[in-house]
C-alpha positions as CSV (number, residue, x, y, z in Angstrom):
1,X,7.9,-11.5,-7.4
2,X,9.3,-13.6,-4.7
3,X,6.7,-15.6,-2.7
4,X,8.7,-14.9,0.5
5,X,8.0,-11.2,0.4
6,X,4.2,-11.5,0.0
7,X,3.9,-14.2,2.7
8,X,5.9,-12.0,5.1
9,X,3.7,-9.1,4.4
10,X,0.5,-11.0,5.2
11,X,1.9,-13.0,8.1
12,X,2.5,-9.6,9.8
13,X,5.7,-10.8,11.3
14,X,7.9,-8.0,12.6
15,X,10.8,-9.6,10.7
16,X,9.1,-8.5,7.5
17,X,9.1,-4.9,8.6
18,X,12.3,-2.9,8.8
19,X,12.1,-0.8,12.0
20,X,12.2,3.0,11.7
21,X,11.4,6.2,13.6
22,X,7.8,7.3,13.5
23,X,6.8,11.0,13.3
24,X,3.3,12.4,13.6
25,X,1.3,12.1,10.4
26,X,0.0,15.5,9.3
27,X,-2.7,15.5,6.6
28,X,-3.2,18.3,4.1
29,X,-6.4,20.2,3.6
30,X,-9.0,17.9,2.4
31,X,-10.9,20.7,0.7
32,X,-8.4,21.1,-2.1
33,X,-9.6,20.6,-5.6
34,X,-8.5,17.4,-7.3
35,X,-6.2,17.8,-10.3
36,X,-8.0,17.7,-13.6
37,X,-8.2,14.3,-15.3
38,X,-7.1,12.4,-12.2
39,X,-8.0,8.7,-11.8
40,X,-7.7,9.0,-8.0
41,X,-10.5,9.6,-5.5
42,X,-10.2,11.4,-2.2
43,X,-10.7,9.0,0.8
44,X,-10.1,8.8,4.5
45,X,-10.7,6.0,6.9
46,X,-9.5,3.3,9.4
47,X,-8.7,-0.3,8.6
48,X,-8.8,-3.3,11.0
49,X,-6.1,-5.8,10.2
50,X,-7.1,-9.4,11.0
51,X,-5.5,-12.9,10.9
52,X,-7.9,-15.8,11.2
53,X,-10.6,-13.4,12.5
54,X,-8.4,-11.9,15.3
55,X,-7.4,-8.3,15.1
56,X,-3.7,-7.7,15.2
57,X,-3.5,-4.0,14.2
58,X,-5.1,-1.0,12.7
59,X,-4.3,1.6,10.1
60,X,-5.5,5.2,9.7
61,X,-5.1,6.6,6.2
62,X,-6.0,9.5,3.9
63,X,-5.8,10.0,0.1
64,X,-6.2,13.6,-1.0
65,X,-5.3,16.1,-3.7
66,X,-2.3,18.4,-3.0
67,X,-1.9,21.0,-5.7
68,X,-1.1,19.3,-9.0
69,X,-0.3,16.0,-7.2
70,X,-1.9,13.7,-4.7
71,X,-0.9,12.4,-1.3
72,X,-1.6,8.9,0.1
73,X,-0.6,8.8,3.7
74,X,-1.1,6.2,6.5
75,X,0.0,4.9,9.9
76,X,-0.3,1.3,10.9
77,X,0.2,-0.2,14.4
78,X,0.7,-4.0,14.5
79,X,1.0,-6.1,17.6
80,X,1.9,-9.8,17.4
81,X,2.0,-12.0,20.5
82,X,5.5,-12.3,21.8
83,X,6.8,-9.3,19.8
84,X,6.9,-5.5,20.5
85,X,4.3,-3.3,18.8
86,X,5.5,-2.1,15.4
87,X,4.4,1.2,13.9
88,X,4.8,1.9,10.2
89,X,4.1,5.1,8.4
90,X,4.1,5.9,4.7
91,X,3.7,9.1,2.7
92,X,3.3,8.7,-1.1
93,X,3.2,11.6,-3.5
94,X,1.4,10.7,-6.8
95,X,0.8,12.0,-10.2
96,X,-3.0,12.3,-11.2
97,X,-2.6,9.0,-13.1
98,X,-1.3,7.2,-10.0
99,X,2.4,7.2,-11.0
100,X,4.6,7.8,-7.9
101,X,6.6,11.0,-7.5
102,X,8.2,10.3,-4.1
103,X,7.7,8.0,-1.1
104,X,8.9,8.1,2.5
105,X,8.4,5.3,5.0
106,X,9.4,4.9,8.6
107,X,9.0,2.0,11.0
108,X,9.6,1.7,14.7
109,X,10.0,-1.5,16.7
110,X,13.2,-2.7,18.4
111,X,15.2,-0.3,16.1
112,X,14.4,2.7,14.0
113,X,14.9,3.0,10.3
114,X,13.4,4.7,7.2
115,X,13.9,5.6,3.6
116,X,13.2,8.3,1.1
117,X,12.5,7.3,-2.6
118,X,12.3,9.6,-5.6
119,X,10.9,8.2,-8.9
120,X,12.2,9.6,-12.2
121,X,11.5,8.1,-15.6
122,X,11.0,4.6,-14.3
123,X,13.9,4.7,-11.9
124,X,13.3,4.5,-8.1
125,X,16.2,6.3,-6.4
126,X,16.3,5.1,-2.8
127,X,18.1,6.5,0.2
128,X,17.8,4.2,3.3
129,X,18.7,5.2,6.8
130,X,19.2,2.2,9.2
131,X,19.8,2.8,12.9
132,X,23.5,2.9,13.6
133,X,24.5,2.8,10.0
134,X,25.5,5.3,7.3
135,X,22.8,6.1,4.7
136,X,22.6,3.6,1.9
137,X,21.6,4.4,-1.7
138,X,20.2,2.0,-4.3
139,X,18.5,2.5,-7.7
140,X,15.9,0.1,-9.1
141,X,14.9,0.4,-12.8
142,X,11.4,-0.3,-14.2
143,X,10.1,-0.5,-17.7
144,X,7.4,2.1,-17.0
145,X,7.0,5.2,-14.8
146,X,3.5,3.9,-13.8
147,X,4.6,1.9,-10.8
148,X,2.3,0.6,-8.0
149,X,3.9,1.1,-4.6
150,X,2.5,-1.6,-2.3
151,X,4.5,-1.5,0.9
152,X,4.4,-3.9,3.9
153,X,1.4,-3.2,6.3
154,X,0.2,-0.1,4.5
155,X,-3.0,-1.4,3.0
156,X,-4.5,1.9,1.8
157,X,-2.0,1.6,-1.1
158,X,-4.2,-1.1,-2.4
159,X,-7.0,1.5,-2.6
160,X,-4.7,3.5,-4.9
161,X,-4.1,0.4,-7.0
162,X,-7.8,-0.1,-7.4
163,X,-8.1,3.5,-8.7
164,X,-5.2,2.9,-11.1
165,X,-7.0,0.0,-12.6
166,X,-8.7,0.9,-16.0
167,X,-12.3,0.2,-15.2
168,X,-13.5,1.2,-18.6
169,X,-11.4,-1.5,-20.2
170,X,-11.5,-4.1,-17.4
171,X,-10.0,-7.5,-18.0
172,X,-6.6,-8.6,-16.7
173,X,-4.1,-5.7,-16.4
174,X,-0.4,-5.9,-15.3
175,X,1.4,-3.5,-13.1
176,X,5.0,-3.0,-12.1
177,X,5.3,-3.1,-8.4
178,X,7.7,-1.9,-5.7
179,X,7.7,-3.1,-2.1
180,X,9.9,-0.4,-0.6
181,X,10.6,-2.0,2.8
182,X,11.8,-5.2,1.1
183,X,13.7,-3.3,-1.7
184,X,11.8,-5.6,-4.0
185,X,10.5,-4.9,-7.5
186,X,8.0,-7.2,-9.3
187,X,4.8,-7.6,-11.3
188,X,1.2,-8.2,-10.4
189,X,-2.0,-8.9,-12.4
190,X,-5.2,-7.2,-11.5
191,X,-8.6,-8.4,-12.9
192,X,-12.2,-7.4,-12.3
193,X,-14.4,-10.0,-10.6
194,X,-17.7,-8.1,-11.1
195,X,-20.1,-8.2,-8.2
196,X,-18.9,-10.0,-5.1
197,X,-20.2,-10.3,-1.6
198,X,-18.7,-10.4,1.9
199,X,-20.3,-10.1,5.4
200,X,-23.7,-10.0,3.8
201,X,-22.9,-7.0,1.6
202,X,-22.3,-6.6,-2.1
203,X,-19.2,-5.0,-3.6
204,X,-17.3,-4.6,-6.8
205,X,-14.4,-7.1,-6.8
206,X,-10.8,-7.0,-7.9
207,X,-8.5,-10.0,-7.9
208,X,-4.8,-9.3,-7.4
209,X,-2.4,-12.1,-8.4
210,X,1.3,-12.7,-8.0
211,X,2.9,-16.0,-9.0
212,X,2.0,-17.5,-5.7
213,X,-0.6,-15.4,-3.8
214,X,-4.1,-14.3,-4.6
215,X,-5.9,-11.3,-3.0
216,X,-9.4,-10.0,-3.4
217,X,-10.3,-6.3,-3.0
218,X,-13.9,-5.4,-2.1
219,X,-14.8,-1.9,-3.4
220,X,-17.8,0.3,-3.1
221,X,-19.5,1.9,-6.1
222,X,-16.8,4.7,-6.4
223,X,-14.1,2.0,-6.2
224,X,-13.0,2.9,-2.6
225,X,-11.5,0.0,-0.7
226,X,-13.8,-1.5,1.9
227,X,-12.2,-4.9,2.5
228,X,-9.2,-6.9,1.4
229,X,-8.8,-10.6,1.8
230,X,-6.0,-13.2,1.3
231,X,-8.0,-16.5,1.6
232,X,-4.9,-18.8,1.7
233,X,-3.5,-16.9,4.7
234,X,-6.9,-16.3,6.4
235,X,-5.9,-12.6,6.4
236,X,-8.4,-9.7,6.1
237,X,-8.3,-6.0,6.2
238,X,-11.7,-4.5,7.0
239,X,-12.8,-0.8,6.9
240,X,-14.3,0.3,10.2
């Protein structure tokens, strides 16, 4: 995976986010029963996005069952000094094992753009709509259908990754990854850190590695995401 894409994600620069129109996020009924045998856990919350201790944005998200599938939906608003506020939304439909079925993202800043992606047998079929341009289609092929979608500035998707990790086996585990706003495929390694602490509290830790960037996920006892840090970038995402 290219270092540029991960650094752009964590720097929160608006150049890293393709602008697109934002609609109101509507969440499904949280009382629906989870599909049998699912690795996913229902969750809902708000995340505070920080760089060097300063808040630059917030995300509201929900992960919930929807019939035989799951929905992971979120909206993030990021404001960098000298740049217009950027709003990003993502709606990810998942199989009970965490494999993606479809994904829609939108982003709004100086321009408005978005995309719709359908996943079939390890192929991501993407249709992009950029403001002022005709729709553009592109396919990306993966060696597995179990792909982790980790889009720019939508950090609840790391909560999904934590639930896709095989906690009964532990140890380093590799995942194929797609960063939709960057049209970038890649691979990451996820490994258990055991008990870790942050802000005076104890958590279950996961280390996420690319070739150049290391992240730490801080999870509660049910493996829900409570905090995410990128030490090298002084970046943190903290549940409120």
